[in-house]
C-alpha positions in Angstrom: -21.1 -6.9 20.5 -18.1 -9.2 19.7 -14.5 -7.9 19.0 -12.6 -9.2 15.8 -8.7 -9.2 15.8 -7.2 -7.0 12.9 -6.0 -10.2 11.0 -9.6 -11.8 11.1 -11.0 -8.7 9.9 -8.8 -8.6 6.9 -9.5 -12.1 6.2 -13.2 -11.4 6.5 -12.9 -8.3 4.2 -10.7 -10.2 1.5 -13.5 -13.2 1.3 -16.4 -10.6 0.7 -14.1 -8.7 -1.9 -13.4 -12.1 -3.7 -17.0 -12.9 -3.5 -17.9 -9.4 -4.9 -15.3 -10.1 -7.6 -16.7 -13.1 -8.4 -20.1 -11.6 -9.0 -18.2 -9.4 -11.9 -17.4 -6.2 -9.7 -14.6 -4.7 -11.3 -11.3 -3.0 -9.7 -11.7 -5.2 -6.3 -8.3 -4.9 -4.3 -6.1 -7.7 -3.9 -6.8 -9.9 -1.1 -3.3 -8.2 0.7 -5.3 -5.1 0.2 -8.8 -4.0 1.3 -10.4 -1.0 2.6 -11.2 -0.5 5.8 -13.5 2.1 7.2 -11.9 2.7 10.9 -13.8 6.0 11.8 -14.6 9.4 10.4 -11.0 10.7 10.9 -9.5 7.6 9.1 -11.4 8.0 6.1 -9.6 5.4 3.8 -7.3 2.6 5.0 -5.4 -0.2 3.0 -4.0 -2.5 5.5 -1.2 -4.9 4.3 -0.3 -7.7 6.3 3.3 -9.1 6.5 4.6 -12.0 4.7 4.7 -14.0 8.2 1.2 -12.6 9.3 2.2 -11.4 12.5 1.9 -7.4 11.6 -0.6 -5.0 9.7 0.4 -1.9 8.5 -2.0 0.8 7.3 -2.3 4.3 6.6 -4.4 6.7 8.9 -5.2 10.1 9.7 -5.4 9.2 13.3 -2.9 11.7 14.6 -3.7 14.6 11.9 -2.2 14.0 8.3 -1.9 10.6 6.9 0.7 8.7 8.6 1.8 5.0 8.4 0.7 2.6 11.2 1.5 -0.8 12.7 -0.6 -3.0 14.7 0.1 -6.7 15.8 -2.2 -9.1 13.7 -3.6 -10.8 17.0 -4.8 -7.2 18.5 -3.1 -4.4 20.3 -2.5 -1.2 20.1 -1.4 0.8 16.8 2.1 2.4 16.5 3.2 5.0 14.4 5.9 3.7 12.0 8.6 6.2 11.7 9.1 7.7 8.4 11.7 10.6 9.1 11.5 12.8 6.5 8.4 11.9 4.8 4.5 13.5 5.8 1.5 12.6 4.3 2.2 8.8 3.6 -0.4 6.4 2.0 -0.6 3.3 0.1 1.7 1.3 1.8 3.0 -2.4 0.7 5.2 -4.7 2.4 8.2 -6.1 0.4 7.7 -10.0 0.1 11.0 -10.4 2.0 9.5 -8.3 5.0 12.4 -5.6 4.9 10.7 -3.1 3.4 7.8 -0.8 3.2 7.0 1.0 -0.1 4.2 3.7 0.1 3.2 7.0 -1.7 3.8 10.3 -0.1 2.3 13.4 -0.9 4.6 16.3 -1.0 3.2 18.8 -3.6 3.0 15.8 -6.1 2.9 12.1 -5.5 6.1 10.2 -4.8 6.9 6.7 -4.5 9.2 6.1 -1.1 10.6 3.2 0.5 11.3 2.9 4.4 12.6 -0.1 6.3 10.0 -2.3 7.6 11.1 -1.5 11.6 11.0 2.4 10.7 13.7 4.8 9.7 15.0 7.2 7.3 12.7 7.4 4.0 14.3 7.3 0.5 12.3 8.7 -2.2 12.4 6.8 -5.1 10.4 8.3 -8.1 7.3 10.5 -9.0 4.1 8.1 -9.0 1.4 6.4 -6.9 -0.2 3.2 -6.1 3.1 1.4 -5.6 3.1 -2.6 -5.2 6.0 -4.8 -4.7 7.0 -7.8 -7.1 7.6 -11.3 -5.4 11.3 -10.6 -6.0 11.3 -7.8 -3.2 13.2 -5.8 -5.8 10.8 -4.3 -8.6 7.9 -2.0 -7.7 5.0 -1.5 -10.2 3.2 1.8 -9.8 1.2 4.4 -11.9 2.4 7.7 -13.1 1.0 10.7 -14.8 1.8 11.7 -18.3 0.1 14.2 -20.1 -3.3 13.7 -17.9 -3.3 9.8 -18.1 -2.0 7.5 -15.7 0.6 5.1 -17.1 1.9 1.6 -15.6 5.4 1.6 -14.9 8.0 -1.0 -13.4 10.4 0.5 -11.1 14.1 -1.3 -10.1 14.4 0.0 -6.4 17.9 -0.2 -6.0 19.0 1.6 -9.1 15.5 4.0 -9.2 15.2 3.0 -13.3 12.1 3.0 -14.4 10.1 1.2 -17.3 6.9 1.8 -18.9 4.6 -1.1 -19.4 3.1 -0.9 -22.8 -0.7 -0.4 -22.8 -3.1 -0.3 -25.7 -5.5 2.4 -24.7 -6.8 4.4 -21.6 -5.5 5.4 -18.2 -4.6 2.7 -15.7 -5.0 2.7 -11.7 -3.9 0.6 -8.9 -1.7 -2.0 -10.3 -0.6 -5.2 -8.3 1.3 -8.2 -8.4 -0.7 -11.6 -8.1 0.4 -12.5 -4.7 
């Protein structure tokens, strides 16, 4: 059996997802986000790659509760990203400038947080989930729950100000910027 580097794996998964999307399968993840099943212990992992394509960040339960991990795109051992003050971390997204990782944590309710890409102190931002950075590395699109529905909202990270995106009907989830 031939081993594939993590970067090649993500590229292959992305190509397969684009193929299914072309066939009309809805809700396919964007090319920077793809589901990856590593083992029974790592149930669902959405890996993201740095803007410079050197490092992959993903959520894993390999050490118990969900945490963020990094691995070099050309292979190697995974290492846990320091997220001091936050546990149960999932749904990471790397800022386009490569300086920050936004993610969802479960702390009784879902909360959007940000941590420096090198790890460190976590800054809680707002209640919500499914975060995705805008190309400006300042705004995050995410979903939040309002009266049993998911609403798409925009978050200005430095000010923590939010604005709901108008929708016509229904419930929304997993918004993402075109990258």
